[in-house]
PyMOL commands that place a pseudoatom at each C-alpha (Angstrom):
pseudoatom trace, name=CA, resn=MET, resi=1, chain=A, elem=C, hetatm=0, pos=[0.000, 0.000, 0.000]
pseudoatom trace, name=CA, resn=SER, resi=2, chain=A, elem=C, hetatm=0, pos=[1.446, 3.393, -0.962]
pseudoatom trace, name=CA, resn=ARG, resi=3, chain=A, elem=C, hetatm=0, pos=[2.158, 6.052, 1.619]
pseudoatom trace, name=CA, resn=LEU, resi=4, chain=A, elem=C, hetatm=0, pos=[-0.462, 8.284, -0.002]
pseudoatom trace, name=CA, resn=VAL, resi=5, chain=A, elem=C, hetatm=0, pos=[-3.205, 5.677, 0.265]
pseudoatom trace, name=CA, resn=ARG, resi=6, chain=A, elem=C, hetatm=0, pos=[-2.146, 4.869, 3.831]
pseudoatom trace, name=CA, resn=SER, resi=7, chain=A, elem=C, hetatm=0, pos=[-2.299, 8.564, 4.796]
pseudoatom trace, name=CA, resn=CYS, resi=8, chain=A, elem=C, hetatm=0, pos=[-5.830, 8.821, 3.387]
pseudoatom trace, name=CA, resn=LEU, resi=9, chain=A, elem=C, hetatm=0, pos=[-6.900, 5.792, 5.407]
pseudoatom trace, name=CA, resn=VAL, resi=10, chain=A, elem=C, hetatm=0, pos=[-5.274, 6.892, 8.665]
pseudoatom trace, name=CA, resn=GLY, resi=11, chain=A, elem=C, hetatm=0, pos=[-7.611, 9.829, 9.157]
pseudoatom trace, name=CA, resn=LEU, resi=12, chain=A, elem=C, hetatm=0, pos=[-7.177, 13.303, 10.517]
pseudoatom trace, name=CA, resn=GLY, resi=13, chain=A, elem=C, hetatm=0, pos=[-5.660, 12.335, 13.866]
pseudoatom trace, name=CA, resn=LEU, resi=14, chain=A, elem=C, hetatm=0, pos=[-2.239, 11.354, 12.532]
pseudoatom trace, name=CA, resn=THR, resi=15, chain=A, elem=C, hetatm=0, pos=[0.284, 13.078, 10.308]
pseudoatom trace, name=CA, resn=VAL, resi=16, chain=A, elem=C, hetatm=0, pos=[1.913, 10.898, 7.680]
pseudoatom trace, name=CA, resn=ALA, resi=17, chain=A, elem=C, hetatm=0, pos=[4.571, 12.078, 5.241]
pseudoatom trace, name=CA, resn=LEU, resi=18, chain=A, elem=C, hetatm=0, pos=[3.453, 12.056, 1.615]
pseudoatom trace, name=CA, resn=VAL, resi=19, chain=A, elem=C, hetatm=0, pos=[5.581, 11.283, -1.379]
pseudoatom trace, name=CA, resn=ALA, resi=20, chain=A, elem=C, hetatm=0, pos=[4.150, 13.209, -4.312]
pseudoatom trace, name=CA, resn=ASP, resi=21, chain=A, elem=C, hetatm=0, pos=[5.456, 15.002, -7.353]
pseudoatom trace, name=CA, resn=ASP, resi=22, chain=A, elem=C, hetatm=0, pos=[5.117, 18.727, -6.617]
pseudoatom trace, name=CA, resn=LYS, resi=23, chain=A, elem=C, hetatm=0, pos=[4.709, 20.390, -9.988]
pseudoatom trace, name=CA, resn=GLY, resi=24, chain=A, elem=C, hetatm=0, pos=[5.666, 23.792, -8.537]
pseudoatom trace, name=CA, resn=VAL, resi=25, chain=A, elem=C, hetatm=0, pos=[3.554, 26.932, -8.480]
pseudoatom trace, name=CA, resn=ALA, resi=26, chain=A, elem=C, hetatm=0, pos=[1.527, 27.336, -11.655]
pseudoatom trace, name=CA, resn=PRO, resi=27, chain=A, elem=C, hetatm=0, pos=[1.323, 30.731, -13.357]
pseudoatom trace, name=CA, resn=LYS, resi=28, chain=A, elem=C, hetatm=0, pos=[-1.985, 32.610, -13.424]
pseudoatom trace, name=CA, resn=GLN, resi=29, chain=A, elem=C, hetatm=0, pos=[-2.242, 32.344, -17.177]
pseudoatom trace, name=CA, resn=LEU, resi=30, chain=A, elem=C, hetatm=0, pos=[-0.734, 30.668, -20.169]
pseudoatom trace, name=CA, resn=ILE, resi=31, chain=A, elem=C, hetatm=0, pos=[-0.126, 32.666, -23.326]
pseudoatom trace, name=CA, resn=ALA, resi=32, chain=A, elem=C, hetatm=0, pos=[0.293, 30.428, -26.352]
pseudoatom trace, name=CA, resn=TYR, resi=33, chain=A, elem=C, hetatm=0, pos=[-0.097, 31.103, -30.056]
pseudoatom trace, name=CA, resn=GLY, resi=34, chain=A, elem=C, hetatm=0, pos=[-1.559, 34.542, -29.366]
pseudoatom trace, name=CA, resn=ASN, resi=35, chain=A, elem=C, hetatm=0, pos=[-4.223, 33.181, -27.005]
pseudoatom trace, name=CA, resn=ASP, resi=36, chain=A, elem=C, hetatm=0, pos=[-4.557, 33.876, -23.290]
pseudoatom trace, name=CA, resn=TYR, resi=37, chain=A, elem=C, hetatm=0, pos=[-5.590, 30.818, -21.265]
pseudoatom trace, name=CA, resn=PRO, resi=38, chain=A, elem=C, hetatm=0, pos=[-6.481, 31.592, -17.605]
pseudoatom trace, name=CA, resn=SER, resi=39, chain=A, elem=C, hetatm=0, pos=[-5.576, 29.159, -14.851]
pseudoatom trace, name=CA, resn=ALA, resi=40, chain=A, elem=C, hetatm=0, pos=[-8.464, 27.044, -13.601]
pseudoatom trace, name=CA, resn=CYS, resi=41, chain=A, elem=C, hetatm=0, pos=[-7.482, 28.105, -10.093]
pseudoatom trace, name=CA, resn=LEU, resi=42, chain=A, elem=C, hetatm=0, pos=[-8.077, 31.840, -10.440]
pseudoatom trace, name=CA, resn=PRO, resi=43, chain=A, elem=C, hetatm=0, pos=[-11.176, 32.790, -8.412]
pseudoatom trace, name=CA, resn=GLU, resi=44, chain=A, elem=C, hetatm=0, pos=[-13.121, 34.130, -11.404]
pseudoatom trace, name=CA, resn=GLU, resi=45, chain=A, elem=C, hetatm=0, pos=[-12.211, 31.102, -13.561]
pseudoatom trace, name=CA, resn=ALA, resi=46, chain=A, elem=C, hetatm=0, pos=[-13.098, 28.701, -10.740]
pseudoatom trace, name=CA, resn=ALA, resi=47, chain=A, elem=C, hetatm=0, pos=[-16.483, 30.429, -10.396]
pseudoatom trace, name=CA, resn=ARG, resi=48, chain=A, elem=C, hetatm=0, pos=[-17.106, 30.037, -14.143]
pseudoatom trace, name=CA, resn=LEU, resi=49, chain=A, elem=C, hetatm=0, pos=[-16.131, 26.360, -14.058]
pseudoatom trace, name=CA, resn=ARG, resi=50, chain=A, elem=C, hetatm=0, pos=[-18.276, 25.671, -11.009]
pseudoatom trace, name=CA, resn=GLN, resi=51, chain=A, elem=C, hetatm=0, pos=[-21.282, 27.173, -12.771]
pseudoatom trace, name=CA, resn=GLU, resi=52, chain=A, elem=C, hetatm=0, pos=[-20.655, 25.121, -15.942]
pseudoatom trace, name=CA, resn=ILE, resi=53, chain=A, elem=C, hetatm=0, pos=[-20.090, 21.880, -14.043]
pseudoatom trace, name=CA, resn=THR, resi=54, chain=A, elem=C, hetatm=0, pos=[-23.192, 22.455, -11.920]
pseudoatom trace, name=CA, resn=ARG, resi=55, chain=A, elem=C, hetatm=0, pos=[-25.246, 23.040, -15.086]
pseudoatom trace, name=CA, resn=LEU, resi=56, chain=A, elem=C, hetatm=0, pos=[-23.860, 19.948, -16.839]
pseudoatom trace, name=CA, resn=ALA, resi=57, chain=A, elem=C, hetatm=0, pos=[-24.224, 17.707, -13.780]
pseudoatom trace, name=CA, resn=GLY, resi=58, chain=A, elem=C, hetatm=0, pos=[-27.852, 18.756, -13.362]
pseudoatom trace, name=CA, resn=LEU, resi=59, chain=A, elem=C, hetatm=0, pos=[-29.487, 16.751, -10.578]
pseudoatom trace, name=CA, resn=ARG, resi=60, chain=A, elem=C, hetatm=0, pos=[-26.621, 14.225, -10.489]
pseudoatom trace, name=CA, resn=ASN, resi=61, chain=A, elem=C, hetatm=0, pos=[-24.782, 15.473, -7.375]
pseudoatom trace, name=CA, resn=PRO, resi=62, chain=A, elem=C, hetatm=0, pos=[-23.410, 18.742, -8.814]
pseudoatom trace, name=CA, resn=ALA, resi=63, chain=A, elem=C, hetatm=0, pos=[-21.514, 19.520, -5.574]
pseudoatom trace, name=CA, resn=GLY, resi=64, chain=A, elem=C, hetatm=0, pos=[-19.702, 16.177, -5.833]
pseudoatom trace, name=CA, resn=ALA, resi=65, chain=A, elem=C, hetatm=0, pos=[-18.816, 16.794, -9.484]
pseudoatom trace, name=CA, resn=TRP, resi=66, chain=A, elem=C, hetatm=0, pos=[-17.402, 20.222, -8.642]
pseudoatom trace, name=CA, resn=ALA, resi=67, chain=A, elem=C, hetatm=0, pos=[-15.433, 18.957, -5.627]
pseudoatom trace, name=CA, resn=LEU, resi=68, chain=A, elem=C, hetatm=0, pos=[-13.769, 16.201, -7.653]
pseudoatom trace, name=CA, resn=ALA, resi=69, chain=A, elem=C, hetatm=0, pos=[-13.086, 18.461, -10.650]
pseudoatom trace, name=CA, resn=GLN, resi=70, chain=A, elem=C, hetatm=0, pos=[-11.597, 21.152, -8.395]
pseudoatom trace, name=CA, resn=ALA, resi=71, chain=A, elem=C, hetatm=0, pos=[-9.391, 18.586, -6.636]
pseudoatom trace, name=CA, resn=MET, resi=72, chain=A, elem=C, hetatm=0, pos=[-8.160, 17.338, -10.022]
pseudoatom trace, name=CA, resn=LEU, resi=73, chain=A, elem=C, hetatm=0, pos=[-7.548, 20.809, -11.451]
pseudoatom trace, name=CA, resn=CYS, resi=74, chain=A, elem=C, hetatm=0, pos=[-6.241, 22.758, -8.464]
pseudoatom trace, name=CA, resn=GLY, resi=75, chain=A, elem=C, hetatm=0, pos=[-5.770, 20.417, -5.485]
pseudoatom trace, name=CA, resn=ARG, resi=76, chain=A, elem=C, hetatm=0, pos=[-2.358, 20.574, -3.855]
pseudoatom trace, name=CA, resn=GLU, resi=77, chain=A, elem=C, hetatm=0, pos=[-3.142, 19.326, -0.367]
pseudoatom trace, name=CA, resn=THR, resi=78, chain=A, elem=C, hetatm=0, pos=[-3.589, 15.887, 1.130]
pseudoatom trace, name=CA, resn=SER, resi=79, chain=A, elem=C, hetatm=0, pos=[-7.379, 16.221, 1.255]
pseudoatom trace, name=CA, resn=GLY, resi=80, chain=A, elem=C, hetatm=0, pos=[-7.374, 16.630, -2.548]
pseudoatom trace, name=CA, resn=ASP, resi=81, chain=A, elem=C, hetatm=0, pos=[-5.314, 13.465, -2.898]
pseudoatom trace, name=CA, resn=CYS, resi=82, chain=A, elem=C, hetatm=0, pos=[-7.721, 11.542, -0.683]
pseudoatom trace, name=CA, resn=LEU, resi=83, chain=A, elem=C, hetatm=0, pos=[-10.784, 12.812, -2.539]
pseudoatom trace, name=CA, resn=VAL, resi=84, chain=A, elem=C, hetatm=0, pos=[-9.339, 11.764, -5.899]
pseudoatom trace, name=CA, resn=LEU, resi=85, chain=A, elem=C, hetatm=0, pos=[-8.198, 8.360, -4.614]
pseudoatom trace, name=CA, resn=ALA, resi=86, chain=A, elem=C, hetatm=0, pos=[-11.608, 7.707, -3.072]
pseudoatom trace, name=CA, resn=HIS, resi=87, chain=A, elem=C, hetatm=0, pos=[-13.300, 8.376, -6.426]
pseudoatom trace, name=CA, resn=MET, resi=88, chain=A, elem=C, hetatm=0, pos=[-11.219, 6.343, -8.842]
pseudoatom trace, name=CA, resn=PRO, resi=89, chain=A, elem=C, hetatm=0, pos=[-10.868, 2.680, -9.729]
pseudoatom trace, name=CA, resn=ALA, resi=90, chain=A, elem=C, hetatm=0, pos=[-7.719, 0.681, -9.007]
pseudoatom trace, name=CA, resn=GLN, resi=91, chain=A, elem=C, hetatm=0, pos=[-6.749, 1.064, -12.680]
pseudoatom trace, name=CA, resn=LEU, resi=92, chain=A, elem=C, hetatm=0, pos=[-7.541, 4.160, -14.739]
pseudoatom trace, name=CA, resn=ARG, resi=93, chain=A, elem=C, hetatm=0, pos=[-7.647, 4.335, -18.554]
pseudoatom trace, name=CA, resn=SER, resi=94, chain=A, elem=C, hetatm=0, pos=[-5.047, 6.738, -19.957]
pseudoatom trace, name=CA, resn=THR, resi=95, chain=A, elem=C, hetatm=0, pos=[-4.778, 7.842, -23.593]
pseudoatom trace, name=CA, resn=ASP, resi=96, chain=A, elem=C, hetatm=0, pos=[-1.754, 9.747, -24.874]
pseudoatom trace, name=CA, resn=ASP, resi=97, chain=A, elem=C, hetatm=0, pos=[-1.871, 11.262, -28.372]
pseudoatom trace, name=CA, resn=GLY, resi=98, chain=A, elem=C, hetatm=0, pos=[1.274, 12.536, -30.019]
pseudoatom trace, name=CA, resn=PRO, resi=99, chain=A, elem=C, hetatm=0, pos=[2.984, 12.914, -33.366]
pseudoatom trace, name=CA, resn=ASP, resi=100, chain=A, elem=C, hetatm=0, pos=[3.977, 9.224, -33.280]
pseudoatom trace, name=CA, resn=GLY, resi=101, chain=A, elem=C, hetatm=0, pos=[0.457, 7.933, -32.684]
pseudoatom trace, name=CA, resn=THR, resi=102, chain=A, elem=C, hetatm=0, pos=[-1.974, 7.138, -29.915]
pseudoatom trace, name=CA, resn=TYR, resi=103, chain=A, elem=C, hetatm=0, pos=[-0.972, 5.066, -26.892]
pseudoatom trace, name=CA, resn=ARG, resi=104, chain=A, elem=C, hetatm=0, pos=[-3.465, 3.620, -24.441]
pseudoatom trace, name=CA, resn=SER, resi=105, chain=A, elem=C, hetatm=0, pos=[-2.508, 2.295, -21.044]
pseudoatom trace, name=CA, resn=TRP, resi=106, chain=A, elem=C, hetatm=0, pos=[-3.777, 1.721, -17.525]
pseudoatom trace, name=CA, resn=VAL, resi=107, chain=A, elem=C, hetatm=0, pos=[-2.427, 3.665, -14.549]
pseudoatom trace, name=CA, resn=GLY, resi=108, chain=A, elem=C, hetatm=0, pos=[-2.846, 3.101, -10.842]
pseudoatom trace, name=CA, resn=PRO, resi=109, chain=A, elem=C, hetatm=0, pos=[-3.701, 5.582, -8.078]
pseudoatom trace, name=CA, resn=SER, resi=110, chain=A, elem=C, hetatm=0, pos=[-1.199, 8.399, -7.741]
pseudoatom trace, name=CA, resn=ALA, resi=111, chain=A, elem=C, hetatm=0, pos=[-1.019, 11.952, -6.436]
pseudoatom trace, name=CA, resn=GLU, resi=112, chain=A, elem=C, hetatm=0, pos=[0.637, 12.855, -9.732]
pseudoatom trace, name=CA, resn=LEU, resi=113, chain=A, elem=C, hetatm=0, pos=[-2.695, 12.550, -11.524]
pseudoatom trace, name=CA, resn=ARG, resi=114, chain=A, elem=C, hetatm=0, pos=[-3.809, 15.919, -10.169]
pseudoatom trace, name=CA, resn=ARG, resi=115, chain=A, elem=C, hetatm=0, pos=[-2.924, 19.025, -12.209]
pseudoatom trace, name=CA, resn=GLN, resi=116, chain=A, elem=C, hetatm=0, pos=[-1.986, 21.132, -9.120]
pseudoatom trace, name=CA, resn=GLY, resi=117, chain=A, elem=C, hetatm=0, pos=[-2.965, 24.317, -10.965]
pseudoatom trace, name=CA, resn=TRP, resi=118, chain=A, elem=C, hetatm=0, pos=[-1.341, 23.400, -14.292]
pseudoatom trace, name=CA, resn=ALA, resi=119, chain=A, elem=C, hetatm=0, pos=[-4.629, 23.529, -16.223]
pseudoatom trace, name=CA, resn=PHE, resi=120, chain=A, elem=C, hetatm=0, pos=[-5.369, 26.524, -18.416]
pseudoatom trace, name=CA, resn=GLY, resi=121, chain=A, elem=C, hetatm=0, pos=[-8.383, 27.474, -20.522]
pseudoatom trace, name=CA, resn=VAL, resi=122, chain=A, elem=C, hetatm=0, pos=[-10.510, 24.623, -19.224]
pseudoatom trace, name=CA, resn=SER, resi=123, chain=A, elem=C, hetatm=0, pos=[-13.551, 23.646, -21.269]
pseudoatom trace, name=CA, resn=THR, resi=124, chain=A, elem=C, hetatm=0, pos=[-16.287, 21.324, -20.081]
pseudoatom trace, name=CA, resn=ALA, resi=125, chain=A, elem=C, hetatm=0, pos=[-18.647, 19.077, -22.013]
pseudoatom trace, name=CA, resn=LEU, resi=126, chain=A, elem=C, hetatm=0, pos=[-20.777, 15.976, -21.761]
pseudoatom trace, name=CA, resn=ASN, resi=127, chain=A, elem=C, hetatm=0, pos=[-19.692, 13.118, -24.027]
pseudoatom trace, name=CA, resn=VAL, resi=128, chain=A, elem=C, hetatm=0, pos=[-21.984, 10.592, -25.741]
pseudoatom trace, name=CA, resn=ASP, resi=129, chain=A, elem=C, hetatm=0, pos=[-22.040, 8.464, -22.560]
pseudoatom trace, name=CA, resn=ASP, resi=130, chain=A, elem=C, hetatm=0, pos=[-23.210, 11.502, -20.523]
pseudoatom trace, name=CA, resn=ASP, resi=131, chain=A, elem=C, hetatm=0, pos=[-19.799, 11.671, -18.800]
pseudoatom trace, name=CA, resn=LEU, resi=132, chain=A, elem=C, hetatm=0, pos=[-18.384, 15.032, -17.770]
pseudoatom trace, name=CA, resn=VAL, resi=133, chain=A, elem=C, hetatm=0, pos=[-15.157, 15.777, -19.680]
pseudoatom trace, name=CA, resn=MET, resi=134, chain=A, elem=C, hetatm=0, pos=[-12.675, 18.528, -18.742]
pseudoatom trace, name=CA, resn=SER, resi=135, chain=A, elem=C, hetatm=0, pos=[-10.162, 19.556, -21.424]
pseudoatom trace, name=CA, resn=PHE, resi=136, chain=A, elem=C, hetatm=0, pos=[-7.355, 22.072, -20.963]
pseudoatom trace, name=CA, resn=GLN, resi=137, chain=A, elem=C, hetatm=0, pos=[-3.927, 23.304, -21.992]
pseudoatom trace, name=CA, resn=THR, resi=138, chain=A, elem=C, hetatm=0, pos=[-1.079, 22.108, -19.759]
pseudoatom trace, name=CA, resn=ASP, resi=139, chain=A, elem=C, hetatm=0, pos=[1.623, 24.162, -21.481]
pseudoatom trace, name=CA, resn=GLU, resi=140, chain=A, elem=C, hetatm=0, pos=[2.265, 25.812, -24.853]
pseudoatom trace, name=CA, resn=ALA, resi=141, chain=A, elem=C, hetatm=0, pos=[2.372, 22.528, -26.776]
pseudoatom trace, name=CA, resn=SER, resi=142, chain=A, elem=C, hetatm=0, pos=[0.346, 20.092, -24.679]
pseudoatom trace, name=CA, resn=VAL, resi=143, chain=A, elem=C, hetatm=0, pos=[-3.244, 19.416, -23.737]
pseudoatom trace, name=CA, resn=GLY, resi=144, chain=A, elem=C, hetatm=0, pos=[-4.803, 17.292, -21.053]
pseudoatom trace, name=CA, resn=SER, resi=145, chain=A, elem=C, hetatm=0, pos=[-8.199, 15.979, -20.078]
pseudoatom trace, name=CA, resn=PHE, resi=146, chain=A, elem=C, hetatm=0, pos=[-10.011, 13.865, -17.543]
pseudoatom trace, name=CA, resn=THR, resi=147, chain=A, elem=C, hetatm=0, pos=[-13.427, 12.265, -17.513]
pseudoatom trace, name=CA, resn=LEU, resi=148, chain=A, elem=C, hetatm=0, pos=[-15.870, 11.954, -14.624]
pseudoatom trace, name=CA, resn=ARG, resi=149, chain=A, elem=C, hetatm=0, pos=[-18.720, 9.414, -14.689]
pseudoatom trace, name=CA, resn=PHE, resi=150, chain=A, elem=C, hetatm=0, pos=[-21.767, 9.442, -12.439]
pseudoatom trace, name=CA, resn=ARG, resi=151, chain=A, elem=C, hetatm=0, pos=[-22.393, 6.086, -10.748]
pseudoatom trace, name=CA, resn=GLY, resi=152, chain=A, elem=C, hetatm=0, pos=[-25.055, 5.643, -8.095]
pseudoatom trace, name=CA, resn=LYS, resi=153, chain=A, elem=C, hetatm=0, pos=[-24.811, 8.816, -6.050]
pseudoatom trace, name=CA, resn=GLU, resi=154, chain=A, elem=C, hetatm=0, pos=[-21.262, 9.959, -6.803]
pseudoatom trace, name=CA, resn=TRP, resi=155, chain=A, elem=C, hetatm=0, pos=[-18.889, 11.003, -9.563]
pseudoatom trace, name=CA, resn=LEU, resi=156, chain=A, elem=C, hetatm=0, pos=[-15.876, 8.824, -10.371]
pseudoatom trace, name=CA, resn=LEU, resi=157, chain=A, elem=C, hetatm=0, pos=[-12.675, 9.644, -12.234]
pseudoatom trace, name=CA, resn=VAL, resi=158, chain=A, elem=C, hetatm=0, pos=[-12.677, 7.131, -15.118]
pseudoatom trace, name=CA, resn=ALA, resi=159, chain=A, elem=C, hetatm=0, pos=[-10.209, 8.368, -17.740]
pseudoatom trace, name=CA, resn=LEU, resi=160, chain=A, elem=C, hetatm=0, pos=[-7.218, 10.614, -18.375]
pseudoatom trace, name=CA, resn=GLY, resi=161, chain=A, elem=C, hetatm=0, pos=[-5.986, 12.013, -21.641]
pseudoatom trace, name=CA, resn=SER, resi=162, chain=A, elem=C, hetatm=0, pos=[-2.996, 13.954, -22.878]
pseudoatom trace, name=CA, resn=GLY, resi=163, chain=A, elem=C, hetatm=0, pos=[-1.534, 15.043, -26.158]
pseudoatom trace, name=CA, resn=GLY, resi=164, chain=A, elem=C, hetatm=0, pos=[1.160, 17.230, -27.576]
pseudoatom trace, name=CA, resn=ASP, resi=165, chain=A, elem=C, hetatm=0, pos=[3.464, 18.068, -30.398]
for i in range(1, 165): cmd.bond("trace and resi %d" % i, "trace and resi %d" % (i + 1))
show_as sticks, trace
zoom trace
């Protein structure tokens, strides 16, 4: 069992050291190809995203959809790690598109799945399966995405995507 999973299971009474990839402090915006992409973590951008996610989720636990999306986009603390880990399967589908083709794989639980603020110009949509999909720029030449699926009473992280030049 990883230290991260163990720390999520221990509860609030104990402090356990985490081993996670700190991506560093993300800038407030990304300027690429003449376009300005705001960080998902800016207050006004977070408010816009919350409104969109709430609208798309409808009656399907909109607060849960927003909490998980926010943890994925901006979470940097242990509680964000625990929320993501609690809402994902043991193996997660990952698709990477690049100039050499498309690669599909399965990844296990990890704190490195969260964007930690490195998500710019986020767009939201429902796919054909009625899943909530977040797409964003991660830097000048790369994009990322993740997919949330409503099951029972909660939203689950079911897929990751990335692509670049």
